[in-house]
C-alpha positions, 0 to 999 in steps of 0.5 A: 543123838545129842552130845550127852546121849552119845556119852550116855551110851558109851558109858553104860557099854563100857561096863562090858567093853574090853580094856587093854592092859596098855590103858589099865597101865596108862590108867594106873599112871595117872591114879599114881600121878593123882594120889602123889597131888593128893597127899601133897596137897592135903596139908596145904591151904585150902585143903585143912580150910575145907575140910574144917568147913564140912565138918558136920559131913565128916567122922560118918561115911563110907568114904574117906580123906588121905590119912583114913578120915571118914566123910560122906561121898559128896565131902569126899569128893570135895575135900579130895579134889580141893587137895589135888589140885592144891600143890599143882603138880596134877596131870593135864590133858594139854589139848583140852588145857585140862587136867583130868584127874583131880575131879575125875579120880576124887569123884570115883573114889568116894563113889568107889569106897562108898560102894566097896567098888573092885579096882578094876571097875574104878580104874574104868569108871575113872578111864571113862570120865576121861574120855568123855570129859577131855572131848568136850574140853577138847571141843570147847577149845580154846575160846573156851580158855579165855575166861574159864578155868577148864578144870571147874568147868570140864572136871564136872562130866569127868566126875559126873561120868566116873559116878554114873558109872560106878552107880550102874546108871543105864544109858538114858540116866548117864546121859541126864547125869552129863547134862545136869552136870553143864548146868553145875560147871563153873570156875573162872580164871578170874578167880585166881588171877590175884593172891587167892586159895579159890582155884583148887576149890575148882577142882573139888566142886567139880568132883562134888558137883559131877558126884551129885548129879550122877546120884540126883539122876540115879533117883530119876532127875531129869535134864535138856539132852541138848545142853552141849549144843543147843541154841543157848547152850553150853558150846553157845555160852561158853564158847564159840558155838562150836560144831560138835558134830565130829567131836565124839568120833574116836570116842571107841577108837582112842583113850586119850588117858594114853597121851596125858602130860604128868608134871615135872616141876611143882607150879604151873603147866603154862611155865614149863617149856621155859622153864626146860628151855632155860636149864637146857641152855644152862647146862649145854653152855655151863652158865652159872646163874650170877652170869647171867645179864638178860632172859628172854622168853617168848611163848605163846599167849595163853602162857603170858596171859595165865603165869605172867606174873612179873611180882608175885608175892604169895606161894599161890601167885609164884606158881604162876610166874614164869619169871619167878619159877624160871629164875627158881629153877636156873639159881637151884637146879629144879622147881619143887614143892620147896621152891615156893617156901617163904625165904625162897619168895624173899629171895634177892637173888631171885627177886634179882634175876626175875627183874632181868627176864623179859616175857614176848609171845612167839607167834609160832608158839601162838598159833600151836596152842594147846597141841603143842607147848613150846617156848623160845628161850634166849639167855645173854650173859654178862660178857655178851655172849647170846644163846638161845633154843627152842623148846619144842615140848615139855619134859612129861607131855605125852612126846617126851613122857616120864617113864614109870620109874620118874613117875614114882620117884615124883610119887614118893617125892611127894608122898614120904613128907605125908605118911613117911617113907614105910607108908609110901613104899606100900601105897606105891606098890598097892596103886601100881597093882590096884585090879582086885577086890579090896583095894580102894580099902588100902588106900587110905 
């Protein structure tokens, strides 16, 4: 069997598979995190622009946008997929360098609302999307990440799997939905090297493309089933022709949704180890930001390639600037959404501290990427003292996870500005207990 066929069979069989309470709980954690990201990003550019551009597909259909506006299934997937990746607070599967929640849950929610499915089926569809797509992304590997934005490419498969599951497609139809997604998969890293609103669209387009592929497969559209491992297939075209032989060996025994990273800072995940290390040194040694003469950050090379912007001028650029977010953290104590307000972007104190930050590649950290995200941080104070530490992982990674309480606090922080306190609390309660009929209608 080809990869697409194995994934199709797995997804079709998942309808009758038992799922443990532990896995379901981790799925709810991912859902809570996704919904917080969705609400935070909904009022932020480019989401309102995308919504206006799709006006002809709104105020009709059974799917819903975050504040309840009706939308067609595909429009809801695209808009919600864009919104939930806009604020840069969505989850990460680090081995695949990939944000599964934004495309997968957005597709599952749009299709689930259209079909009025129950909460358990919605969760199982989303789990299936996580499990198939994370393994594809893990196999494509670091080579794929040189040019491609994995959430735009790999996310298409998570969305297609979730949609195919909810549509009740059989193994062959699901295989074709996944294979069709391979020819839709896109998202260039160059699209966000400069000031740009394109990056969140990768997630939105992945959600929409996956839904579209599943709907087409339902009607009998087929694709080359060897699209992953074929001579000119996805592996050859978008990676280093990886060996797919054992890519799915743990598909039936391991649930990757149990090993998610949930962000503890509102910016690019590549900046987290530097932020965490800098804050730890500051707190342990009682260092005031204005007493810092120099900061040296040594980390893995993709972090510098993606988030090494030394002179950001806009919020999207600043979210991908290690110097900006580290300086912000040292001066203000955290990197939340407020960190990217205009007054912070123009702050003389932040800019001055940024100018004293030096970025380097650490060979050991680089060799351990993507499975480990580490950084060595050195703070040198004006009195000549030098403090250094290795930050081996990130707060929020599976080996240093956010607790349920911390995750819920994050959700409330993101939801209250959009929904208010009472609605946010009610929605939080609904998300943590989702498992029955009517649950999806309670989420908008």
